[in-house]
N, C-alpha and C positions, 0 to 999 in steps of 0.2 A: 246309504241315503234312503232306501226304502223304509228303514225302521223309523225314520224321522219325518215321514211324509206329511204328518199333521202337526208339525212343530208350530208353536205360537211365538210370535215376536212382539215385544213391547218396545216402541220407540219413544224415548224421553226427549222432548224438545221438538216442537213443530215449526222450527225456523226453516230457512231455505234448505240447509243440508239434511236436516231430519226428514223433512217432507220429500226431498229428492230420493232418499233411500227408501222411505216408506212406499212411495210411488213405484220405484223400481222393483222392490221386493214383492209388491202386489202381483207382479207377473210370474213369480216363481212357483213352480209346481210343488216345491218343498213345503210351502206354507198353506196352500189352499185358502188364500185370503184371510188367514188368521193373523191380522195385524192390528194391534192396539197402539194408539198414539196418545201420549199424555202431554198436556201443555197447561201452563198456569194462566193463559189468556182465555177468557170466556168467549170473546169474539172469535178467536181461532178455533176453539172447540165447537162453536156453532157451525163454522165452515166445515169442520171435519164430520159433523153429524150429517151433512148433506152428501157425503161421499160413501156410497154403499159398501165398498170393500175396506173401510176403516171403522174401527170401534173406538170412538172418542172416549178417552179415559179422564175422568175428573178427580179421581182419588187414587193415589198410588196403591193403597192397600186392596183396592178392588181389582187391580190388574197385575201387579208385580208377582204375586204368588203363582199366577197361572202361566207366566211366560217361561219358555225354554231358553230364549235368547233375549237379553235386555240390551238394546241398542241406545247408547248415550250420545246425544248430539246437542250438547249445551256448551256455553262458553266455559273455558277452563276454570275461571274463577268461581263457577258454580259447582265444581266437582265435589268439594267437601260436603256441602249441604245436601246435594243429591244422594251421595253415598250414605250420609248419616240417616236420611229418611228411608233409603232402600234396605239398609243392613238388617233390620228386624223382620223384613218381609221376604227375604230370599233364602234359598237352600243351596247346598254345595254342588248340585247337579246343573245349576243354571250357568249360562255363559254370558259374560259381559263383553260387548263389543263397543269400543269407544272411538270416536273421531275427534276427541278433544286434543288440540295441539299441545304437545309438551308434557302431558300427564302420563307418567311412566307406568309400566305394568306393576312394578313394586309398590308404587304409591297407591294404585287402584286396589291391589291385593290388601294392603294395610287398611285402606278406608272402607272397603266393602266386606272384608272377611271372607271373600271368595277366592278360589284358586284358578278358575277357568276364565282367563282374561285374553281378549284380542285387542290389540292396539292398531288402529288403522289411520291412514292419512289419505284423504280424498282430494280431489281438486274440482274447480268450478264447472268444467264441462260435463261433470256427472249430471248436471241439471238437464242436459239434452241427450243423455245416453252415450256421451263420448268421453266419459271420465276415466281417470286412472286412479285406482285405490291400491296403495301398497299397504301390506299388513304383516304383522308378526303375532304369533300366538304363544302363550305360556306353555310350558312343557306338560301341564295338566290337561290341556285340550287334546283330545284324541285325534288320530289321523282322520277318522270319519267325520268328526265334528269340524275339523279344520277344512275338509273338503266342502262340507255344507256351508260354512261361513264364506269360503271363497266363491261358491256358487251364488250366494246371496249378494255379496259385494259386486259381483260381475254384472248384476242386473242394471247397473248404471254405466256400463262401459266395459272396461277391463280391470282385472285385479292382478296384483303381483305379490306373491308371497316372498318376503325377504328374510334374511338369516338372523337379523338382530335388530334391537331397538335403535342402534346407531344408524342402521340403514333406513329406519323410519325417519330419523332426523335428517339424514342425507336426502331422502326422497322429498322431504319438505322443501329443501332448497332447489330441487330440480322440477318435480311435477306438481307439488303442492302449491308453491308460489309461482311456478313457471308461467301459467297463463298471463300473469301480470307483466312478465318480461316481454311476452309476445305483444301484448297490448301497448306497452311502452314503445316498442319498435314500430308498431303500426301507427301510433299517434305521431311519431317523429316523421315517418314517411308521408303521412297525410298532411302534416304542416308544410313539408317541403313542396308537396303537390299544390297546395293552396298558394304558396309563395310564387310558384311557377305560373300561376294564373288559372288553375283549374277550379271549378266550382266545388262546393262541399260534397255534392252528390257524386260528381265525377271523381273526386279525390278518394272518396270511400270505395267506389267501384274499382278504381285502379289498384288500390292497396289490398282490399279484401280478396279480389280474384287472384292477384299475384301470390298471396300467401296460400290460398286454397289450392291453386294449381301446383305450386312448388311442393307442398306437402304430399299431394297426390302423386306427383312424379316420383318423389323419394320413396313413398310406400310401395310403388309398383315396380321397383327395381332393387338390385343389390348394390348399387353404387353408393359410395360414401358421400357425405356433404362436400368434402374436398374435391372429389371426382366430379360432382355436379357443378361446383364452382368453376372448375377448369373447362367444363363443356360450355358453360355460358360465356366465360371470359376469353376473348382472343387478345393476343399481344398487341398492345397499343390501342385497344378499343375502349369503349365507354365503361363496360363492366369492370375491366381491369383497373381503370382510373378510380372507380368507386372502391374496389377492394384494396387498392394501394392506399387510399385515404384511410380506410378502416384499420389497416395494418399499421400505418404510420402513427395513428392515434391510439393504438393498442386497445381497440374495441373488444377484441377477444379476451384480453386480460380483465377488462372492466366487467364483462359479462360473467366471467368465472368468479371474480371478486364478489359480485352481487349474489350469486348462487351460494357462495360460502357465507355471506352475511346472513342469509336466511337460515342456512344450516346451523351456524353458531347461535343464532337467536333461538332456534328450536331446542338446542341443548340447554341454553340458559333458562328457558321456560320449564324444562324438565327439572332443573335444579331448584327452581323456585317452588315447585310442588313437592 
């Protein structure tokens, strides 16, 4: 890590996720605020000019050759054009870190001509420092470089090194898309609260505090979700009635099916690229 204390990072794409990681990485001692951010929106670049720890980049040739790590945070359908423009400006020592869903390491190697590739899957809570980023590195990325990348990705929450790209696709179905499943459940509970006569504000409070408290309880213990359900539910009680309804309607199966739908779509995206 010490040998790379003054690494420079280029973030391509100043959308929500690109800026989230740029902001997070700005706190890393590895970089010493050496963060370049490139975007094709002049309005966005003007905003970046006002942030002292960012170097707004308007031309790829002015920043790509300087970077040790090139962080690509654009939509997957832009991958080919981004790598086409990058290819003549890069060298074999540079590391590509991609958060593009479905774009495989093999595809990125082919498009970029580079060997050091890290494929990562973030999720939305990274925007508030509570994210989970799973990642896998090509065999050309050294152990030290992998540790440095893991440290940078962890600036937005936690990072999890997985064994294969199949695990990246699987994590897409769990953590990558997972916040939407939670929001879906919350919305359903809030609708029920409204139907029961609560106001919008009170419905929101009832549901959000319930979720926050349940997660905190779980994190502060070694109990499994099933053990916690058994603690809440007494025989013949209200919670047992609710759980019985969910079991009768096979809600658990539907949730697993949804996770697999996201997993399978991630695989399809990879095949498309």
